[in-house]
C-alpha positions in Angstrom: 142.6 47.2 165.0 140.9 45.3 162.2 141.2 47.3 159.0 138.4 47.6 156.4 139.8 46.1 153.1 138.4 48.7 150.5 138.0 48.2 146.6 137.4 51.6 144.3 135.1 51.4 141.7 136.1 54.4 139.4 139.3 56.4 139.5 138.1 59.7 138.5 138.0 63.1 140.4 135.8 61.7 143.2 138.4 59.3 144.0 141.1 61.8 144.1 139.4 63.8 146.4 138.7 61.0 148.9 142.1 59.2 148.1 144.0 61.0 151.0 141.5 59.8 153.5 141.6 56.1 152.2 145.4 56.1 152.0 146.1 57.7 155.6 143.2 56.4 157.6 144.7 53.6 159.9 141.1 51.9 159.6 141.3 51.6 155.9 143.4 49.1 153.6 143.3 49.9 149.8 143.5 46.6 148.3 141.9 47.0 144.9 140.4 49.0 142.2 138.6 49.1 138.9 138.6 51.5 135.9 138.2 51.1 132.2 141.2 53.3 131.7 144.6 51.3 131.6 147.0 54.3 132.8 144.6 54.9 135.8 144.9 51.2 136.9 148.5 51.3 136.2 149.1 54.4 138.5 146.8 52.9 141.2 148.8 49.6 141.2 152.0 51.3 141.4 151.0 54.1 144.1 149.1 51.6 146.5 150.4 48.0 145.6 146.9 46.7 145.0 145.3 44.7 142.4 143.5 46.4 139.6 140.7 45.5 137.2 139.0 46.6 134.1 135.5 46.0 135.2 133.6 46.6 138.4 132.2 43.2 138.1 135.7 41.7 138.3 136.3 44.0 141.5 133.2 42.8 143.4 134.1 39.0 142.8 137.6 39.8 144.6 137.2 37.8 147.9 139.8 40.1 149.6 137.5 43.3 149.2 135.1 43.9 152.4 133.8 47.3 151.2 133.4 49.1 147.7 133.8 52.8 147.3 131.5 53.5 144.3 133.0 56.5 142.4 131.8 55.9 139.0 129.7 58.2 136.7 126.3 59.3 138.4 124.1 57.1 136.0 126.1 54.0 137.2 125.8 54.6 140.8 122.8 52.4 141.5 124.1 49.5 139.2 127.6 49.3 140.8 126.1 49.6 144.2 123.6 46.7 143.9 126.5 44.7 142.3 128.6 45.3 145.3 125.8 44.7 147.7 124.9 41.2 145.9 128.6 40.4 146.2 128.4 40.8 150.0 130.5 44.1 150.0 129.6 47.0 152.2 129.0 50.1 149.9 130.1 53.5 150.1 128.7 55.4 147.2 129.5 58.8 146.0 126.7 61.7 145.9 124.2 61.7 144.2 123.1 58.5 145.5 121.2 57.8 142.2 119.1 59.5 139.5 115.9 58.2 140.4 114.0 57.3 143.6 113.4 53.8 142.0 117.2 53.3 141.8 117.5 54.4 145.6 115.0 52.0 146.5 116.7 49.1 144.8 119.9 50.0 146.1 118.4 50.1 149.9 116.8 46.7 149.1 119.9 45.3 147.7 121.9 46.2 150.8 119.3 45.1 153.2 118.8 41.6 151.4 122.7 41.2 151.6 122.9 42.4 155.2 125.5 45.0 154.3 125.9 48.6 155.1 125.0 51.3 152.6 126.3 55.0 153.1 126.5 58.0 150.6 129.1 60.4 150.8 131.2 62.2 151.2 129.0 65.1 150.9 129.7 68.5 152.6 127.4 67.7 155.2 130.3 65.6 156.6 132.5 69.0 157.1 133.2 69.5 160.7 131.9 73.0 160.8 128.5 71.9 159.6 128.5 69.2 162.2 129.6 71.6 164.8 126.7 73.9 163.9 124.2 71.0 164.0 125.7 70.1 167.6 125.3 73.8 168.7 121.7 73.6 167.5 121.0 70.3 169.3 122.2 71.8 172.7 119.3 74.1 172.6 120.7 77.3 174.1 120.2 79.2 170.8 116.7 78.5 170.3 114.9 76.7 167.5 116.2 77.2 164.1 113.9 79.6 162.0 115.7 80.0 158.5 118.6 78.9 156.8 120.6 80.7 153.9 123.1 78.9 151.6 124.8 80.6 148.7 127.5 79.1 146.5 129.1 80.7 143.2 131.6 78.7 141.3 133.3 77.9 138.1 131.6 74.4 137.9 130.1 74.4 134.6 133.4 75.5 132.6 135.7 72.8 134.1 136.6 70.1 131.5 133.4 67.7 131.1 132.6 64.6 129.3 129.4 65.0 127.2 127.3 63.3 129.9 128.2 65.6 132.4 126.3 68.2 130.2 123.4 66.0 129.9 120.7 66.4 132.6 119.1 63.0 131.7 122.4 61.3 132.3 123.2 62.9 135.6 124.8 65.9 134.4 124.5 69.7 135.6 124.7 71.2 138.8 121.5 70.2 140.4 122.6 66.4 140.5 126.3 67.1 141.1 126.2 70.1 143.5 122.7 70.3 144.6 123.2 66.9 146.5 125.8 68.7 148.5 123.9 71.8 149.4 120.6 70.1 150.0 122.5 67.6 152.5 123.8 70.4 154.5 120.6 72.4 154.7 118.6 69.4 155.4 120.9 68.6 158.2 120.9 72.1 159.8 117.2 72.3 159.6 116.4 68.8 160.9 115.9 67.0 157.9 112.2 67.0 157.1 111.5 69.2 154.2 107.8 69.4 153.1 108.0 71.2 149.7 110.1 72.8 147.1 109.7 75.9 144.8 112.7 76.5 142.6 114.0 77.8 139.1 117.0 76.8 137.3 119.3 78.4 135.0 120.4 77.0 131.6 122.0 80.1 129.9 124.7 78.7 127.7 124.0 76.7 124.5 127.2 75.2 124.5 126.8 74.0 127.9 123.1 72.4 127.6 122.3 71.7 131.2 121.4 73.4 134.2 124.4 75.8 135.4 122.4 77.3 138.2 119.4 77.1 140.5 117.6 79.1 143.1 115.3 77.1 145.5 113.0 77.7 148.5 112.6 74.8 151.0 109.6 74.6 153.5 110.2 72.2 156.4 107.5 70.5 158.5 108.3 72.5 161.4 108.2 75.9 159.8 111.8 76.4 159.0 112.4 78.2 155.6 115.5 78.0 153.6 117.0 79.5 150.5 119.4 77.7 148.3 121.3 79.4 145.5 124.0 78.0 143.3 125.7 79.0 140.3 128.4 77.4 138.4 128.7 80.0 135.6 132.2 81.1 136.4 131.7 84.6 137.3 131.6 85.6 141.0 133.5 83.4 143.2 131.9 82.9 146.8 135.3 81.8 148.0 135.7 85.5 148.4 133.5 85.4 151.4 135.5 82.4 152.7 138.8 84.4 153.0 139.8 82.8 149.7 139.7 79.3 151.3 138.7 77.0 148.5 136.0 74.2 148.6 138.5 71.7 149.9 140.3 74.1 152.5 143.5 74.8 150.3 144.1 78.5 149.7 142.9 80.1 146.5 144.7 82.7 144.3 142.3 85.5 143.5 144.5 86.4 140.7 143.6 83.4 138.8 140.1 84.7 137.8 138.8 83.6 134.5 141.6 80.8 134.3 138.9 78.0 134.1 136.9 79.8 131.0 140.4 80.5 129.3 141.5 76.9 129.6 138.3 75.4 128.1 138.3 78.0 125.2 141.8 76.9 124.4 140.7 73.3 124.4 138.4 73.6 121.3 135.3 71.2 120.8 133.7 68.6 122.9 136.3 65.9 121.8 139.3 68.0 122.8 137.6 68.9 125.9 136.9 65.2 126.9 140.5 64.6 126.1 141.6 67.2 128.1 139.5 66.0 131.0 141.0 62.4 130.7 144.5 63.9 130.7 144.0 65.7 133.9 142.3 62.7 135.6 144.0 60.3 137.6 146.7 58.4 135.7 146.6 60.9 132.8 149.7 62.6 131.7 148.6 66.0 132.9 147.2 64.6 136.2 148.6 66.6 139.3 147.7 65.6 142.8 146.5 68.6 145.1 149.9 70.1 146.6 150.2 70.2 150.2 147.9 69.9 153.3 144.7 71.8 153.6 144.9 74.7 155.9 141.2 75.1 156.7 138.1 72.7 156.6 136.3 72.1 153.5 133.2 74.2 152.8 130.4 74.8 150.4 130.0 78.5 150.3 128.1 80.7 152.6 125.8 79.3 155.1 124.1 81.2 157.7 121.7 79.4 160.2 119.1 82.0 161.8 117.8 80.5 165.3 115.6 82.2 167.9 118.6 83.8 169.8 121.6 83.9 167.5 122.8 83.7 163.9 125.4 80.9 163.0 127.6 81.5 160.1 129.8 78.4 159.0 133.5 79.3 158.1 136.5 77.2 157.1 137.9 77.8 160.7 134.5 76.6 162.6 131.1 78.6 163.3 130.9 82.1 164.0 128.0 82.8 166.7 126.3 86.0 166.6 124.4 86.4 169.9 122.2 89.3 171.1 125.1 91.2 172.6 128.4 89.3 171.7 129.7 87.6 168.7 132.2 84.7 169.2 134.0 81.8 167.0 133.5 78.4 167.9 136.7 77.0 166.4 136.9 73.6 165.0 140.5 71.7 165.1 141.6 70.3 161.9 141.5 66.4 161.8 144.6 64.5 161.3 143.4 62.8 158.4 140.9 64.7 156.0 137.4 63.7 155.7 138.0 61.1 158.5 134.4 61.8 159.4 133.2 59.5 156.5 135.2 56.5 157.9 133.8 57.3 161.5 130.2 56.8 160.2 131.2 53.7 158.1 133.1 52.2 161.0 130.3 52.9 163.4 127.8 51.4 161.0 130.0 48.2 160.9 129.8 48.2 164.6 125.8 48.3 164.5 125.2 52.0 164.9 122.7 53.3 162.2 124.4 55.7 159.7 123.1 59.3 159.4 124.0 59.0 155.5 122.3 55.9 154.8 120.0 55.0 152.1 116.7 56.6 153.6 118.6 60.0 154.2 120.1 60.1 151.0 117.1 59.2 149.0 115.4 62.2 150.7 118.4 64.4 149.5 117.9 63.2 145.9 113.9 63.8 146.3 114.7 67.3 146.8 117.1 67.6 143.8 114.5 66.0 141.7 111.9 68.2 143.0 114.2 71.2 142.1 114.2 70.1 138.4 110.6 69.6 138.4 109.6 72.7 140.0 111.6 74.7 137.5 110.1 72.7 134.6 106.6 72.9 135.6 106.7 76.5 137.4 105.0 75.5 140.6 105.6 74.1 144.3 106.3 70.5 144.6 105.5 68.5 147.7 107.8 66.1 149.1 106.8 62.4 150.3 110.2 60.6 151.4 111.8 62.9 153.8 113.4 61.5 157.2 114.8 63.5 160.1 118.2 63.8 161.6 119.2 60.8 163.8 118.9 61.3 167.5 
């Protein structure tokens, strides 16, 4: 089996979440990485026996690298994806795809001109229970989808942040970082082609001057209605609805309530907060890799899909189907490699199969995120123009 030789651009949190996949999937060989932080480069070189660079330009010039995983800050996604494509590398870029639709178009064109594949992910729409629910919908026995409800309450805004992560213009806030997940999930379950968005956002803490919450109503072309709610203000935790299974499938201790806010309060001001984040990042003195194997699937809060003849509730174990007279669990077995679905789609794309999470799909997801911000700002419904359906 030919392995895909991967280089990683950016060794931050996104990389640490995908690292178990890249390290354990037999189709992947980690050969290089780039990060401006010397401690992160040193740890990567020691852990993976790979080359390291201080710049993404140098990484893209490495002839041994076949594909680049772009996990740099949001505002750099477009620049680095285009660099990689121009160097003839396939591109897997973290969500959100970019910050503007113009940047998305440039990335799509760069990949097309170079003849390389462009994927965006992993988003939670790759999660096995989401894909399982989509398969149940496509089977047809439950009837058409009529409504989707998605709710997620987390401590996102109070985890240690760099200044740009609290600046919406630089890609900060929950709409770019978390909305991309939730919108991707809902679009996949509802068929993809949203028609319009009406939304409100919450910016309720002057010390964290960006969107910490949103509530959005999506209307789809075929009449499906979807409600998306997200709050990162570290009060209610929707993992309570998921049997205290955390976002990445690991057990969460409910007794740790308030720990995120307490840690942030002890950090002091913005400079100390940035230092705390750096210390806890890959290569930092306080970095700790996740302990143990996940015992359940990743999830992104509570999701219920209302079909004509049943409701589907996505859980960390699979999909619960609530029919007319009976309820059942359709279990989803855990894969031997976490998030292997991302590599499945990339490998299929390299074999000529059009990827679902390609440029057009991911630009459509970003369009919804931008419409959430615009609708809240202008207090009106925003029409969508660049939506695409789910691949057959």
